[in-house]
Phi, psi and omega in degrees: 000315179307307181304317184289324177298316180295328177288323178296320185290320173297328171299314173301314184294329178295330179276344184279121182305324183284356181240123188238352183210169177299333178290321173299318180302318184289313181300309186287327170298325183296308183291333179283322183291320182298316182289324177298315180297316184296323178295313176297317180300319183287322177301316184294317178300321185294313180299319180294313179301316185296323182297329181254021174077017181244161180266159185237123184266116183291143183286311181273128178290161189303327181299333190242016176295153177303321184285354179262321187249319184274322183207068175294140180245154176279174177294335176276003178095349183276163187292137182264094187283346181286326183258351182290128175292142178209178173058216180301323176305315181296316179296319183297315181296318179297310187280326185264340184239305186296303181300310171311317184293320178292318183299317185295352176299330180300319181284331185269352186288149178292323178199164178295346179281358188266155174288334170306312182297321179295316176306308177301320179293318178296314181280353173272344182253337191256155178231147175282123180259000176290133173261328178262121175295338179289315182285323172295326173300313184294323181290323181293314177299327178289315181303327183291342177290337179285143177225149182238029185292327181239164178294328171305314182290318182298322179295315181294323179290323181297327180291317180294318175302315179299320184289328167304313181296322179299306177305320176299315179297327186280340188284347175167179181301319184294318177293332178295334181298337184259001186231125172246135180311122181301323174299322185288321178295317183295328180290324179294317177302316178300324180282323180288325179053068174303146171237164182292134187105339180272149181263143182238135184223136169230109186278003177213061196289342178056236182274014175064034180295324180295318183286321180296312183292323179297317176304310179303316180300315184290309189293307185277339175288328175285329181279332180257111180277167180306322184278008181091352184283155179244127179236135175299142172289150177287165175302319176296319182292315176301320177296318175307309181297317184296312197248337193224031185231310195254131180225140180208162173223149179211139185271321189274143185297312182294319177299322182295315178302311183298317178307309180301305186302317183297321181287323172306311179294339178269002173107007176257112191288320173232085191295145182275065176245131181253136176269104187197160171277106187296324183295340181287346180288140181273120180299336182288349185258003181286127179244167182307322179298340181274355194270163183233154179285330183224142173229125178235122185201158171227082182286154183292142172236162180093350178279170180234119178261148186299157176306323179301324181286315174311328184287356174279359188232146180295321176258113191281126173200155175265350181283121187301325178300315184288332175290321178295324179294321172297318181297318180292320181296321183295316185279348176283136175291156175298126181088358176287159186245146181218155172215115184225128176287132180210151175307134185298337181287353177297329178297341184221359181305144184269354187290158186297328180289321178298312176301315177299315182292327176289327176295317178307310184295322182282325183270336179246003176221153174266094179278096185264346182213134171239116177264123182259116186260139183287163172299143178098351173307318181254113183292131179093355179220108181284349180300136179281149180232163171228159170254117181266123173256117188213159175240138181272138177118352175217151183286154183290134171255316178211141185246123179262129176253147170223128181254104184284130177215096185290354176082026178200157174282125188267146176199196187299320182265003181216051189280173177297137179231174184298324181299328179302331187256358185302314175296324175301314179297321182296309187282332181294326181304328181241011181048049186278145180273143179201186176299328182258001187222148181198170177228155173229146175281142181298331172303336179281352182269125186308121181282358173264318185259335185051040178277120175232043184296162184287115181222093187287119180277354183269358174218160184295149180293135180259151179294134190286061177262136184269144177297144176301323183291329178291322181290316176299319175302315183297322183292323178296326178291318181299325181291323179297315185292322179294322182295320182294316178302311183300318178301316175302315185297317176306312181297339176276341182284000000 
C-alpha cells in the first residue's frame, strides 16, 4: 500500500507546474512526509504520557497540527471536506502562515541537538513549490494514508524513500551529487566494521546514505544473532545510536533536508546533521574533542573553492575533493578508520597538491586498501573512482588493491549490486591475492612522485583508452568550471 501511495503522490507532482524534475518531487515529498511523521510521533508520545498519568506538551501548537490543516476529520473518523482548506486558501496558509511558523523554531529551540531546531532548519531552507492548492490537497490526502506507528512501517517507508533518492540520482548529474550506490556503501562499512560506541562522521553527507547504512549495520547486526534469534537492544544501546553515534555536515539545502528525512525514517529522531560549508572550517582550530572514530564519505570532486577557503588548509588547492581529504585526515582520531571515495586520477596526478596529499596519506596514515571501481559505478557520472581505506597514526607499509570488474557494462538498468562486491569484502579480510587483487610494498612507491596508481600485475596491460562516458563527464565538469570563471569575471566588470 505504501508503495502505491508514493506513486500516486508522484503522479500529483508530475501534473504540478511548480515541479519539473525528480529533485523537485523528492523535495516536495520530503516536507510533507516530515510533517506527517512529526504528527504521528507527537501522537505516539501523547499516548505514552497518558498511560503513565503525565501530560504531554506538543511541539507543534494546536493551530498548526496536521489534523487541523492537512487532514481534518469528522467525528466518525472520515475526512472532513467541509473544513479542509483547498485551492488558493491552502497555498496562502502554507506560504504565509505555516512555513514562517515552522521556520521560527530555529530561534525558539533550546539547542541545535533538538528536533525543534531541525524543524526550523528544514523550513528555513525549503520552499513550497505547489502552485495549485487542489494538487497540494490531493498530495496531503494521499500522505495522510501513511503511518509511522511501528518500526516495521518506518522500515518500509525508509526503503521507499531510498528508492526516491536513487531515482533522483539517476535523473541527472545534479541529483547524482546526493547519491552513492548503496551496495558500495555497504561494502565499505563491512570492511571498516564499526562497533557500537564508536562515532561515525561524514562531512559531505548528501542524502546521508553512509550514516543510514551504518545505522542499519549496527542496529540490525546487534539485534540478529548468528543463530537467527532476534534480541531487542537495551535502552542504553538505543540511546547511544540515537544521540551519540552519527554525525554529518552538508552544504546544500536540498541535500540537507533529504538527509534529515532519510535519517528520521531510519530511526534517528533528531539527526546530528549540521547545515554548513564544511570546507570553510579552519583545520588549525580542530581539537581532540572534535575528532571521530570512523569516517565514511564520498566528497564532491571537480569543484573549485575560493582562495580564502584554501587558506584553512596546509596543502593549498582549489579541488574540493582534495580539501575534503585533508579535512577527513584531520578529523580522524589517532587509530581511527576511514573509507573515502575519490577520483582515480588522484593516485597519479603530477601537480604539487596531489603529490603532497599522497605523501601525507602514505606517511601519516596506513593506507591498507584501494578499491578500484569501474566506470558507470556512479550513475550519471562516467568518471572512474577509487575508494581509499586507511587508518590514522602509522605510516603505510603495504597497499592491497582490488580491481572491481562485474563483467558487464553498468547503467541505470544494470547498476552495481551487493553480489558484485562480495568477493572484494571476502578477499580484503585477509588481503588475499587473486586475478583481481594484489599488494605492493610502500618501499616500491616512488618517493618523488608518490604515485600509487592502479596497475594490476596479474593481467596483461591494456591500452590506456578512456571510456567515452568518462571523457564526456570530464568535459561536463570543465564546462561547469568555465561557467563559474565567467560568472566571476562578469561580477568584476
